[in-house]
Every structure is written in C-alpha cells, then in structure tokens.
VMD Tcl script that draws the C-alpha trace (Angstrom):
set ca {
  {54.43 71.07 172.34}
  {50.79 71.71 173.12}
  {48.13 71.19 170.43}
  {47.16 74.25 168.47}
  {50.30 76.16 169.30}
  {51.99 77.76 166.26}
  {55.72 77.51 165.68}
  {57.60 80.66 164.64}
  {60.36 80.64 161.98}
  {63.34 82.88 162.58}
  {64.75 84.61 159.45}
  {68.32 85.83 159.65}
  {69.03 89.13 157.87}
  {71.17 88.71 154.70}
  {73.98 91.19 153.95}
  {73.33 91.05 150.17}
  {70.18 90.74 148.06}
  {68.88 87.24 147.37}
  {69.84 87.31 143.61}
  {73.51 87.56 144.64}
  {73.27 84.24 146.49}
  {71.46 82.71 143.55}
  {74.41 83.70 141.34}
  {76.88 82.13 143.78}
  {74.84 78.93 143.77}
  {74.78 78.85 139.97}
  {78.56 79.34 139.75}
  {79.13 76.68 142.38}
  {77.03 74.18 140.45}
  {78.27 74.90 136.97}
  {81.82 76.24 137.42}
  {83.23 79.60 136.42}
  {81.51 80.99 133.30}
  {83.83 81.04 130.27}
  {83.96 83.91 127.80}
  {82.33 83.22 124.48}
  {84.79 82.98 121.55}
  {83.29 83.87 118.19}
  {83.64 81.17 115.56}
  {85.67 81.97 112.46}
  {83.51 82.65 109.41}
  {83.01 79.85 106.90}
  {82.35 82.14 103.91}
  {84.73 84.68 102.32}
  {85.33 87.71 104.53}
  {85.13 91.38 103.57}
  {87.26 93.63 105.77}
  {86.52 97.35 105.76}
  {87.68 98.40 109.25}
  {90.21 97.51 111.93}
  {87.37 96.04 113.99}
  {86.68 93.60 111.15}
  {90.33 92.54 111.26}
  {90.40 92.23 115.03}
  {87.47 89.82 114.89}
  {89.62 87.42 112.84}
  {92.36 87.11 115.46}
  {91.59 83.47 116.42}
  {91.37 82.29 112.80}
  {93.98 80.07 111.19}
  {91.96 79.42 108.03}
  {89.54 81.49 105.94}
  {87.46 80.79 102.86}
  {88.62 84.07 101.31}
  {89.73 87.56 102.33}
  {88.95 90.89 100.66}
  {90.48 93.92 102.40}
  {89.86 97.48 101.25}
  {89.60 100.94 102.78}
  {91.28 104.18 103.72}
  {91.83 103.41 107.41}
  {95.37 102.66 108.73}
  {95.08 98.86 108.87}
  {97.20 96.81 111.27}
  {97.43 93.20 110.03}
  {98.73 91.82 113.35}
  {95.41 90.03 114.08}
  {96.16 87.82 111.05}
  {99.53 86.65 112.37}
  {98.24 83.08 112.84}
  {96.39 82.83 109.52}
  {97.84 79.82 107.67}
  {95.36 79.04 104.86}
  {93.04 80.93 102.55}
  {91.02 78.55 100.43}
  {89.92 81.18 97.92}
  {91.32 84.57 96.93}
  {93.38 87.02 98.93}
  {92.53 90.54 97.75}
  {94.11 93.67 99.22}
  {92.94 96.60 97.18}
  {92.46 100.34 97.32}
  {94.09 101.06 100.67}
  {95.57 104.45 101.54}
  {97.39 103.80 104.83}
  {98.71 100.24 104.65}
  {102.51 100.37 104.73}
  {103.19 96.65 104.33}
  {101.51 93.29 103.83}
  {102.95 90.91 106.44}
  {101.32 87.51 106.92}
  {104.05 85.43 108.56}
  {102.10 82.17 108.96}
  {100.31 82.07 105.59}
  {101.32 78.95 103.64}
  {98.50 78.38 101.15}
  {96.20 80.50 99.00}
  {93.90 78.38 96.88}
  {92.96 81.25 94.59}
  {94.58 84.45 93.40}
  {96.65 86.88 95.39}
  {95.68 90.33 94.13}
  {97.42 93.32 95.72}
  {96.20 96.26 93.68}
  {96.10 100.03 94.07}
  {97.59 100.38 97.55}
  {98.97 103.89 97.62}
  {101.16 103.67 100.76}
  {102.44 100.11 100.32}
  {106.23 99.72 100.61}
  {106.66 95.96 101.05}
  {104.96 92.57 100.59}
  {106.22 89.86 102.97}
  {104.77 86.36 102.80}
  {107.76 84.31 104.01}
  {105.91 81.01 104.60}
  {103.74 81.00 101.47}
  {104.27 77.80 99.46}
  {101.40 77.86 97.00}
  {99.05 80.32 95.31}
  {97.13 79.94 92.07}
  {98.27 83.29 90.65}
  {99.88 86.53 91.75}
  {99.04 90.09 90.72}
  {100.71 93.15 92.24}
  {100.01 96.48 90.54}
  {99.70 100.22 91.13}
  {101.70 100.74 94.32}
  {104.02 103.72 93.72}
  {106.15 103.33 96.93}
  {106.53 99.53 96.73}
  {110.22 98.59 97.03}
  {110.26 94.82 97.62}
  {108.18 91.68 97.16}
  {109.41 88.84 99.36}
  {107.90 85.40 98.70}
  {110.99 83.32 99.36}
  {109.14 80.02 100.01}
  {106.73 80.14 97.06}
  {107.16 76.86 95.17}
  {103.88 76.51 93.21}
  {102.28 79.14 90.98}
  {100.22 77.33 88.32}
  {98.55 80.50 87.09}
  {99.77 83.92 85.99}
  {102.33 86.31 87.45}
  {101.80 90.01 86.81}
  {103.72 92.97 88.21}
  {102.77 96.35 86.78}
  {103.06 100.08 87.47}
  {105.50 99.70 90.34}
  {107.92 102.58 89.72}
  {109.92 102.07 92.96}
  {110.22 98.27 92.90}
  {113.82 97.09 93.32}
  {113.73 93.55 94.73}
  {111.62 90.49 93.87}
  {112.34 87.29 95.80}
  {110.78 84.19 94.22}
  {113.87 82.11 94.91}
  {112.00 78.84 95.63}
  {109.82 79.02 92.51}
  {111.02 76.65 89.74}
  {108.60 77.95 87.08}
  {105.40 79.91 86.51}
  {102.56 77.85 85.08}
  {100.78 80.69 83.27}
  {101.67 83.96 81.61}
  {104.29 86.32 83.00}
  {104.05 90.11 82.66}
  {106.37 92.68 84.21}
  {105.37 96.16 83.10}
  {106.35 99.69 84.14}
  {108.73 98.50 86.85}
  {111.98 99.96 85.50}
  {114.10 99.85 88.66}
  {114.09 96.15 89.49}
  {117.76 95.38 90.07}
  {117.48 92.12 92.02}
  {115.34 89.28 90.69}
  {115.58 86.00 92.57}
  {113.53 83.43 90.72}
  {113.22 81.27 87.60}
  {115.30 82.57 84.74}
  {112.44 82.45 82.25}
  {110.58 85.05 84.31}
  {113.53 87.30 84.90}
  {112.58 90.95 84.73}
  {114.12 93.23 82.13}
  {117.21 95.20 83.18}
  {116.81 98.62 84.71}
  {115.85 101.14 82.09}
  {117.35 104.58 81.77}
  {115.02 107.47 82.55}
  {116.92 109.92 80.32}
}
mol new
graphics top color blue
foreach p $ca { graphics top sphere $p radius 0.5 }
foreach p [lrange $ca 0 end-1] q [lrange $ca 1 end] { graphics top cylinder $p $q radius 0.2 }
display resetview
C-alpha cells in the first residue's frame, strides 16, 4: 500500500433498520423477556369491578377482601385463594348468584355476607376456621355449605333469609360466641352442633 493512499470501507445494505438488530442483540445477551406478573397486594383489597377481581388471580393469600357492587361478578379468579388474614366482606351485590371459594381454608376475621339480592348459595367447602360468620338479607339464598368449618370462636348470625332451607356446619363442634337465627322460617336441614340448631319451620298461615 503506497503512503498517503486512503482505504475505503464497504458497507453492506441491511434489510431491516439498525434498531431491529440492536433488539436481537439484546435478546441474545439477556434471554427472552418474561412478562411482568403483578405482586399480590399486602393490604386489604377493595373490589368494585370484575377487573379488580381478575387482578387477584395469582393470589393465594390476602390481608382482607371487601367486595361490593352491582356488576355481575365472576369469582373464578379467586379459585386459588387459600387464606384471608382479616375480614371477608361480600356486601350489596345485585348480580352475584353464588359465593364459591373452593380453596379458602382460613379467614382470620369475620365473614360478612350481607345484602346480596341475587345470592342463592354460599359454598366454602375447604374453610376450617373463621372468627365469626354473619349472613343476612339475601332473599333467594337456599343453602349455606361450610362442611369443613371446625373453629368459630366468635358469633354466628343468620337473619332475614326467607328462602334458606339447608345449613351445613357438620364439622363444627360448638360456636364460641352468640348464636342468632332470625327470620329464616324454612330451614329444614341443619347439620351442626345441637346447641345452635335452628328452630323448626314455622307455619306461614
């Protein structure tokens, strides 16, 4: 090569813009990007929409849950929820046909299911412990199924449930607090401790 002679650099044309190759290089160095999974909340949760419920799908434990609203809730996103450290409140719904939480075993506070105008059934088959239980003001409610509940140190109150026929508390040896069954005249099957047995069906004549 003679002195003073410049050397040319050949540039090959690229089929895609340079940023595309930069992205390929980044993926090659760091692996395939993973989707971000939102962490479950550490404070009690207020649910007012189906989107709020859907966001809880990965959660197995919550500090507390308060669900209210007129939308037609689908509780399927809570199918893996096993523990609630505080209260479980389901109140003032207009299009919730049943409460089904198949994995829930523990509620550290109160279960309050109040004023749900379309509710026909409560099904908590794995629940072993809750501090207290209140179910009131659900005109269509036919059955309450808590067949594994073994500890209820607080109160039990069932009131203004004109269609209620079946209560399954068959694993519960005793209620630690007060028991009140009011305005539920059609209970004909009561599976639970004898001292909390509901009054017989009353005539409506």
